[in-house]
C-alpha positions as CSV (number, residue, x, y, z in Angstrom):
1,M,-27.2,-25.8,35.0
2,A,-30.1,-23.7,36.1
3,T,-29.6,-21.1,38.9
4,S,-30.6,-22.4,42.4
5,S,-34.1,-21.3,43.3
6,A,-32.7,-19.9,46.6
7,T,-30.5,-17.5,44.7
8,K,-32.7,-16.7,41.7
9,P,-33.7,-13.0,41.3
10,T,-37.4,-12.3,40.8
11,V,-38.7,-11.0,37.4
12,L,-42.3,-9.8,36.9
13,F,-44.0,-10.8,33.7
14,M,-46.8,-8.6,32.4
15,S,-48.6,-10.1,29.5
16,R,-52.0,-11.4,28.3
17,T,-50.5,-14.7,27.2
18,N,-47.9,-17.2,28.5
19,D,-47.0,-18.4,25.0
20,I,-43.9,-16.3,24.7
21,Q,-40.6,-17.4,23.3
22,G,-37.9,-17.0,25.9
23,L,-40.1,-17.4,28.9
24,E,-38.8,-20.9,29.8
25,K,-35.3,-19.7,29.3
26,L,-36.0,-16.9,31.7
27,K,-37.4,-19.3,34.3
28,E,-34.1,-21.1,34.3
29,K,-32.4,-17.9,35.5
30,A,-35.1,-16.1,37.6
31,T,-38.2,-16.7,39.6
32,V,-41.0,-15.4,37.4
33,K,-44.1,-13.8,39.0
34,Y,-47.1,-13.0,36.8
35,A,-48.3,-9.4,36.9
36,Q,-51.5,-9.8,34.9
37,F,-52.8,-6.5,33.4
38,N,-56.5,-6.0,34.1
39,E,-58.8,-3.2,35.3
40,S,-58.8,-4.5,39.0
41,G,-55.2,-3.4,39.6
42,D,-53.7,-6.8,40.1
43,A,-50.5,-5.9,38.3
44,A,-49.9,-2.8,40.5
45,E,-50.3,-5.0,43.6
46,V,-47.8,-7.5,42.3
47,I,-45.3,-4.6,41.6
48,E,-45.8,-3.2,45.2
49,K,-45.3,-6.7,46.7
50,H,-42.1,-7.3,44.7
51,S,-40.7,-3.8,44.6
52,S,-37.1,-5.2,44.7
53,A,-37.7,-7.4,41.6
54,R,-34.8,-7.5,39.2
55,A,-37.0,-6.5,36.2
56,I,-40.5,-6.2,34.7
57,W,-40.9,-7.8,31.3
58,I,-43.8,-6.0,29.7
59,I,-45.3,-7.7,26.6
60,T,-48.8,-6.0,26.4
61,P,-49.2,-2.5,25.1
62,A,-52.3,-2.0,27.2
63,I,-50.4,-0.1,29.8
64,A,-49.8,2.7,27.3
65,Q,-53.4,2.9,26.1
66,P,-55.3,4.8,28.8
67,R,-58.1,5.6,26.3
68,H,-59.0,1.9,26.2
69,H,-57.8,0.9,29.6
70,P,-58.7,3.1,32.6
71,A,-56.2,1.4,34.9
72,A,-53.3,2.2,32.5
73,N,-52.3,5.6,34.0
74,F,-52.2,4.3,37.5
75,L,-50.2,1.3,36.6
76,S,-47.8,3.4,34.5
77,R,-47.1,5.6,37.6
78,K,-46.3,2.4,39.6
79,V,-43.9,1.2,36.8
80,V,-42.1,4.5,36.6
81,E,-41.7,4.7,40.4
82,Y,-40.3,1.1,40.3
83,V,-37.7,2.1,37.7
84,R,-36.7,5.4,39.4
85,N,-36.1,3.4,42.5
86,G,-33.7,1.0,40.8
87,G,-35.8,-1.5,38.8
88,T,-35.5,-2.4,35.1
89,V,-38.4,-2.5,32.7
90,V,-38.1,-4.2,29.3
91,L,-40.7,-3.4,26.6
92,D,-40.9,-6.3,24.1
93,R,-42.8,-8.4,21.6
94,I,-46.6,-7.5,21.3
95,F,-45.7,-4.1,22.7
96,N,-44.3,-3.4,19.2
97,Y,-47.9,-3.4,17.8
98,I,-48.9,-0.4,19.8
99,T,-50.1,2.5,17.6
100,P,-47.3,5.1,17.1
101,S,-49.3,8.0,18.6
102,D,-50.0,6.0,21.8
103,F,-46.4,5.1,22.1
104,N,-45.2,8.6,21.4
105,D,-47.6,10.1,24.0
106,W,-46.6,7.5,26.6
107,M,-42.9,8.2,26.1
108,R,-43.4,11.9,26.4
109,D,-46.0,12.1,29.2
110,T,-45.0,9.1,31.3
111,W,-41.3,8.7,30.8
112,D,-40.3,12.3,29.8
113,L,-38.2,10.7,26.9
114,P,-37.8,11.9,23.3
115,W,-38.0,8.4,22.0
116,R,-40.5,8.2,19.1
117,F,-41.9,5.4,16.9
118,G,-39.8,5.0,13.8
119,C,-39.8,2.6,10.9
120,H,-41.3,-0.9,10.8
121,A,-38.8,-2.6,8.5
122,T,-37.0,-5.8,7.6
123,T,-33.3,-4.8,7.8
124,V,-30.0,-5.3,9.5
125,A,-28.8,-3.6,12.7
126,I,-25.3,-3.5,14.1
127,I,-24.2,-3.6,17.7
128,E,-23.3,-0.1,18.9
129,R,-20.0,-0.7,20.7
130,P,-19.9,2.6,22.6
131,A,-23.3,2.1,24.1
132,T,-23.5,1.2,27.8
133,G,-25.4,-1.3,29.9
134,R,-26.2,-1.9,33.5
135,D,-22.8,-3.4,34.5
136,A,-20.1,-1.3,36.1
137,S,-17.8,-1.5,33.1
138,G,-20.6,-0.7,30.8
139,K,-19.7,-3.3,28.2
140,G,-20.8,-6.6,29.8
141,W,-24.2,-6.4,28.1
142,Q,-22.5,-7.3,24.8
143,Q,-21.7,-10.9,26.0
144,G,-23.4,-13.5,23.8
145,L,-25.1,-11.0,21.5
146,M,-24.8,-11.1,17.7
147,P,-22.7,-8.3,16.2
148,V,-25.0,-8.1,13.2
149,Y,-28.7,-8.6,13.7
150,K,-31.2,-9.1,10.9
151,S,-34.9,-9.3,11.6
152,Q,-38.2,-7.4,11.2
153,F,-37.9,-4.5,13.5
154,V,-39.9,-1.6,14.9
155,C,-37.2,1.0,15.4
156,L,-37.1,4.1,17.5
157,K,-36.1,7.6,16.6
158,N,-34.3,10.2,18.8
159,V,-32.3,7.6,20.7
160,E,-28.9,8.8,21.9
161,L,-26.0,6.6,20.8
162,K,-25.1,5.8,24.4
163,D,-28.5,4.3,24.7
164,A,-28.7,2.5,21.4
165,W,-27.6,-1.1,21.7
166,Y,-28.2,-1.8,18.1
167,V,-28.4,0.8,15.3
168,V,-29.5,0.5,11.6
169,P,-26.4,1.6,9.6
170,R,-26.5,4.7,7.5
171,G,-27.7,4.0,4.0
172,A,-29.6,0.9,5.0
173,T,-33.0,0.4,3.4
174,D,-36.1,-1.6,4.2
175,A,-35.7,-5.0,2.6
176,S,-39.5,-5.5,2.5
177,A,-40.1,-2.2,0.6
178,S,-40.9,-4.0,-2.6
179,Q,-43.9,-5.5,-0.9
180,K,-45.2,-2.1,0.0
181,P,-47.6,0.0,-2.3
182,S,-44.8,2.4,-3.4
183,G,-42.3,-0.4,-4.0
184,L,-39.6,2.1,-3.2
185,P,-36.9,1.7,-0.5
186,W,-36.1,4.5,1.8
187,D,-33.1,5.3,4.1
188,I,-33.8,4.2,7.6
189,G,-30.2,4.5,8.9
190,G,-29.6,5.8,12.4
191,Q,-32.7,4.4,14.0
192,A,-32.5,2.1,17.0
193,P,-34.3,-1.3,17.1
194,I,-32.8,-2.1,20.5
195,A,-32.4,0.7,23.1
196,F,-31.6,0.8,26.8
197,T,-31.5,4.0,28.9
198,K,-31.0,4.9,32.6
199,I,-33.9,6.6,34.4
200,G,-33.3,7.6,38.0
201,A,-31.6,4.6,39.6
202,G,-33.1,2.1,37.1
203,Y,-33.4,1.3,33.4
204,L,-35.9,1.2,30.6
205,G,-35.3,-1.0,27.6
206,W,-36.9,-1.4,24.2
207,I,-36.7,-4.6,22.0
208,G,-38.2,-4.0,18.6
209,D,-37.7,-7.5,17.2
210,V,-41.1,-8.3,15.7
211,D,-40.0,-11.8,14.7
212,N,-38.9,-12.8,18.2
213,S,-35.6,-14.2,17.1
214,E,-33.2,-16.1,19.3
215,N,-31.1,-13.0,19.6
216,A,-34.1,-11.2,21.1
217,V,-34.1,-13.6,24.0
218,S,-30.4,-13.0,24.6
219,V,-31.1,-9.2,24.6
220,V,-33.9,-9.6,27.2
221,L,-31.5,-11.5,29.5
222,A,-28.8,-8.9,28.9
223,M,-31.1,-6.0,29.8
224,M,-32.0,-7.9,33.0
225,G,-28.3,-8.7,33.8
226,L,-29.0,-12.4,33.5
227,Q,-27.1,-13.4,30.4
228,G,-24.1,-14.6,32.3
229,D,-26.0,-16.6,35.0
230,K,-25.7,-20.4,34.8
């Protein structure tokens, strides 16, 4: 049974398309408000209006590309302020297609985080049991998530284990390496395709599942604290 509209939390959805797997599932559990990214500042206005929203689900990488989008820096400041005041931001899907240099600059300059773009690989990742989530016990985030997760991932480097929900095991290689020019696999162990860290009073999450698998939808809900809602 879907959550009553009177009790549903609000989630802001920042994307340039509504054709996103998992959006209908999210609507069962939350009231979704669209924060469309454009140069007129509409998204920033939506964030200000809904400053107590449970989460912002960011699908477009435009917010991290100020060279191409003049409004990006202003919107980034609004998003960081929202997180530091207790909100949750989840970076997902098309965001994975950002250029590594843009992502690295954004993590450093906007979030003051050491996270850096890692491998883009088809591999397995395992759930990192010691990692913590947003619930008081720290382990409720694992509810309903696959212990072993195989997909095409964009992984992050420099993620602390406490912030890595899934980690590529040591010795793992890229299963798609044979399709690459060199044809040689390489060790990608230790990188994190799924990460979630506390910033101020809020949280920032990364979902590097390029294939948008069913488990990715479960991870989105877990990061928002919605996976247990009926």
